[in-house]
C-alpha positions as CSV (number, residue, x, y, z in Angstrom):
1,M,0.0,0.0,0.0
2,R,2.7,2.5,0.9
3,H,4.6,1.5,-2.2
4,S,1.6,2.4,-4.4
5,H,1.3,5.8,-2.6
6,T,5.0,6.5,-3.2
7,L,4.8,5.5,-6.9
8,L,1.7,7.8,-7.3
9,R,3.6,10.7,-5.7
10,V,6.4,10.2,-8.1
11,V,4.0,10.1,-11.1
12,L,2.2,13.2,-10.0
13,L,5.5,15.1,-9.4
14,L,6.8,14.1,-12.9
15,L,3.4,15.1,-14.5
16,G,3.6,18.4,-12.6
17,A,7.2,19.0,-13.9
18,V,6.2,18.3,-17.4
19,L,3.1,20.6,-17.2
20,I,5.2,23.5,-15.7
21,N,7.9,23.0,-18.2
22,S,5.3,23.1,-21.0
23,V,3.7,26.3,-19.7
24,V,7.0,28.0,-19.3
25,A,8.2,26.9,-22.7
26,Q,4.9,28.2,-24.3
27,A,5.1,31.5,-22.3
28,A,7.8,32.7,-24.6
29,E,6.5,35.4,-27.1
30,L,7.5,37.9,-29.7
31,S,5.9,40.7,-31.6
32,A,5.7,41.0,-35.4
33,R,4.9,44.3,-37.1
34,V,4.4,45.3,-40.8
35,E,5.4,49.0,-41.5
36,S,2.8,51.4,-42.9
37,A,4.0,52.9,-46.3
38,E,2.9,55.0,-49.3
39,A,4.0,55.2,-52.9
40,A,2.6,56.4,-56.2
41,A,0.9,54.4,-58.7
42,G,3.2,52.5,-61.0
43,E,6.1,52.6,-58.5
44,Q,7.7,49.7,-56.6
45,V,7.7,49.8,-52.8
46,E,9.6,47.8,-50.2
47,I,7.6,47.0,-47.0
48,P,9.6,45.5,-44.1
49,V,8.2,43.1,-41.6
50,T,10.0,43.5,-38.2
51,V,10.1,41.4,-35.1
52,S,10.9,42.4,-31.5
53,G,11.6,40.4,-28.4
54,S,12.3,37.2,-30.2
55,P,13.6,34.7,-27.5
56,G,15.4,32.6,-30.2
57,M,13.2,31.0,-32.9
58,V,14.3,28.6,-35.6
59,A,11.2,28.6,-37.7
60,M,8.2,30.9,-38.4
61,H,5.0,31.2,-40.5
62,L,3.4,34.5,-41.3
63,E,0.7,35.7,-43.7
64,L,0.3,39.1,-45.0
65,A,-3.1,40.0,-46.4
66,Y,-3.7,43.1,-48.7
67,D,-6.0,44.4,-51.4
68,P,-4.8,42.9,-54.7
69,A,-6.5,45.8,-56.6
70,V,-3.9,48.1,-54.9
71,L,-0.7,46.0,-54.6
72,E,0.9,43.2,-56.3
73,V,3.7,41.1,-54.6
74,T,6.8,40.6,-56.7
75,T,9.2,39.0,-54.2
76,V,10.1,38.5,-50.5
77,E,13.7,38.9,-49.4
78,P,15.3,38.1,-46.1
79,G,16.0,41.0,-43.7
80,P,19.2,41.6,-41.7
81,L,17.8,39.6,-38.8
82,L,17.8,36.3,-40.8
83,A,21.1,34.5,-40.9
84,G,22.6,33.6,-44.3
85,N,21.8,29.9,-43.7
86,A,18.0,30.5,-43.2
87,L,15.7,29.0,-45.9
88,L,13.0,31.5,-46.8
89,E,10.0,30.6,-48.8
90,F,6.9,32.5,-49.9
91,N,3.7,31.7,-51.7
92,T,1.4,34.1,-53.6
93,E,-1.1,31.6,-55.2
94,E,-3.9,33.2,-53.4
95,A,-4.7,36.8,-54.6
96,G,-4.3,39.4,-51.9
97,R,-2.2,37.2,-49.6
98,V,1.4,36.2,-49.4
99,V,2.4,33.3,-47.1
100,I,5.9,33.5,-45.7
101,G,7.9,30.9,-43.9
102,F,11.5,30.3,-42.9
103,A,13.6,27.7,-41.2
104,S,17.1,28.3,-39.8
105,T,19.7,26.1,-38.2
106,D,20.7,29.1,-36.0
107,Q,18.4,30.9,-33.6
108,V,16.9,34.1,-34.7
109,A,16.8,36.3,-31.6
110,G,16.3,40.0,-30.7
111,D,14.9,42.8,-32.7
112,G,15.1,43.8,-36.4
113,T,13.8,43.4,-39.9
114,L,12.9,39.8,-40.5
115,V,11.8,40.0,-44.2
116,V,11.2,42.7,-46.8
117,V,8.1,42.3,-49.1
118,H,8.4,43.9,-52.6
119,F,5.2,45.2,-54.2
120,N,4.2,46.8,-57.5
121,V,1.7,49.6,-56.8
122,T,-1.2,48.8,-59.1
123,G,-3.9,51.0,-57.4
124,L,-5.1,54.5,-58.1
125,E,-4.1,57.6,-56.3
126,G,-5.8,57.9,-52.9
127,Q,-6.6,54.2,-52.7
128,T,-5.6,52.5,-49.4
129,T,-5.3,48.9,-48.3
130,P,-4.7,47.3,-44.8
131,L,-1.5,45.3,-44.5
132,N,-2.9,42.6,-42.1
133,L,-0.4,40.2,-40.5
134,Q,-2.2,37.0,-39.8
135,N,-1.7,33.4,-38.6
136,G,1.6,34.1,-37.0
137,R,3.3,31.0,-35.5
138,A,7.0,30.5,-34.4
139,W,8.9,27.6,-32.9
140,D,12.1,27.4,-30.8
141,E,14.9,24.8,-31.3
142,A,13.0,22.4,-29.0
143,G,10.0,22.5,-31.2
144,M,7.9,24.4,-28.7
145,D,5.5,27.1,-29.8
146,I,6.4,30.8,-29.3
147,L,3.4,33.2,-29.0
148,V,3.3,35.7,-31.9
149,N,1.6,39.0,-31.4
150,T,1.0,40.8,-34.6
151,E,0.6,44.5,-35.5
152,S,-0.8,45.5,-38.9
153,G,-0.1,48.5,-41.0
154,E,-1.6,50.4,-44.0
155,F,-0.6,51.3,-47.5
156,T,-1.7,54.4,-49.3
157,V,-1.3,55.2,-53.0
158,S,0.1,58.7,-52.9
159,Q,0.1,61.5,-55.4
160,A,2.7,61.1,-58.2
161,G,5.6,63.3,-57.8
162,L,7.9,64.7,-60.5
163,P,10.1,62.1,-62.2
164,S,13.5,62.2,-60.8
165,N,15.3,63.0,-64.0
166,L,12.9,66.0,-64.5
167,L,13.7,67.2,-61.0
168,L,17.4,67.0,-61.7
169,L,16.9,69.0,-64.9
170,L,15.1,71.7,-63.0
171,V,17.9,71.9,-60.4
172,I,20.5,72.2,-63.1
173,L,18.4,75.0,-64.8
174,C,18.1,76.9,-61.6
175,V,21.9,76.7,-61.0
176,V,22.7,77.9,-64.6
177,L,20.2,80.8,-64.3
178,L,21.7,81.8,-60.8
179,F,25.3,81.8,-62.2
180,G,24.2,83.5,-65.4
181,G,22.5,86.2,-63.4
182,L,25.6,86.7,-61.3
183,F,27.8,86.9,-64.4
184,L,25.6,89.6,-66.0
185,L,25.6,91.6,-62.8
186,V,29.4,91.5,-62.5
187,L,29.7,92.4,-66.2
188,V,27.3,95.4,-65.9
189,I,29.2,96.7,-62.8
190,F,32.5,96.3,-64.6
191,I,31.3,98.2,-67.7
192,R,29.9,101.1,-65.6
193,R,33.2,101.5,-63.8
194,R,35.3,101.5,-67.0
195,R,32.9,104.1,-68.7
196,P,34.5,107.6,-68.7
197,T,32.7,110.2,-66.6
């Protein structure tokens, strides 16, 4: 009888230890955030996804939802936080959603830019779309879940500015006019001084 009580206590202690370790392991969490941005129609824009407080993950799954009438994904590149040996994959089969996942042999810990999503701006001036981070999941090297808190952003199609080459041309023209005006002023002063009184 005493032996069975001792065995029961040992089993309960082991079960308690497993449950405590499980709760502690799953208590780890991080924050993932997509930056708000704006760009003109027809331009390309890079939108970073950052993480903060990562306790050391080796794999992650994220989904970024947006309005496909406003943006079109072209590619997803690793950010500085991902090591060179991380395997990054993305999927754009569903319109308006890019599924992003990575696995790494090294732990990804701390704060920084995890990935950069490249878009073509296909919307019209004034249109907006939410940039919703969804279904975030992460795992540590022991295979335990890390809680992912997500923060979404917004994209706005801004007013088109002057083309960069036209802007450069205007700057050069202003400089030429300024120096031309100064040259004429100096020339007029010089002629007046040389004129006999």
